[in-house]
C-alpha angles and dihedrals in degrees: 000000000000122000093245091057091049090051092051092048091047095051092043089054092049092049092050092047091049092052089049091053096046095045095088090054091048090048091051091050091049093047090050091067097037126104110261096250093048097057097084102014090063098026096143094061122082093195115082119216089230135006115250106191089165086081087074092046092050093045094049090050088065122184126325109312095347114089121195091250087072090059091050090050093051092047091049092050092049096043094047092050092047093050092050093046092047092053095047098044098037094050094048095047091044092052090050093053094043100045114016128075116217140147120288089012094139093045092049091048090051090051088050089057091047089051089055091055095041113102113240091232091069092065097037099095097041090050092049091051090050095049091043092057089048088054090235097127112116091028134093091245099089088055098044109033098062088061090061095049101055107325117212118340091222091058092049090052092048090054093045090057091048094049091048089061092057111093113254088219087078090058091048093049089051091051091051087052089058103264121150123223090268089043090058089050094047103039102028110025105038096058092046090048093056098109091048094045089051090054090049092049095049095048091043088054093049096047093045096047091049096043112125106159097058097051089041091059101039106031118069103157117084091224090063096048120128126218093270092054091044091056092052090061092067090063112073115174092191095055142004116327118217099229098168095055090041094058090042094056089041090059091048090049093062094049094085090051093048091049091049089050096046095048098039102034094110093053090049093053092042092050095048093044095048092042090053093048095047092043 
């Protein structure tokens, strides 16, 4: 088989796979402008018989005194705080493991690896009991504070591997120039860690914005709901679900993620590539 035929087959397969992956998004966009009765009756078609833009109007109106913009605002506050906390705590912890020598370092690193493999459901009840005793339930604090006291173990490990690939001679030269330990971290490491930090920020944004279980457990008042909880309110098993507004707000909910991906795609690719090479 010639190289040209292999190239054509390869690109054809990539295009087909891309269409397969993007089909659910196209179906959701199509359903968001379909009449209510047509969404599931004519589910295989991506072309609506008539455009119903009022689905977006009804969806944005929300429920009672709570419009959907409030849910977007809550999600943005929580997600921004989590991303900032994750970047601060993960970078500091990763620098300590990668560059500093201290007691129980190997034990703590082993615990870090165990935390990566530990299912989140295992710590769910102990965390809820802790936050309940702190009277943090029904506030944003249980969702935000953990990001400032360690972040996600996977992100710490990712940054550790990246820092280990940076020559230690740079640290030594900074110390000779008069930098303290924190000065080495701030002036030397942080600029070099920019691609990896961008990767951490993007994934942290995605995971926080899509989080459903955390807000479901800790947020009880409608005024505190995030986008994921707001979308759930459109589906009512005991009565009529509002499928049109549900799909309309679902489409709007992925817009921030699409924008983050479009504007920061090069940093994501660069961060993953350089982390893999340095690891």
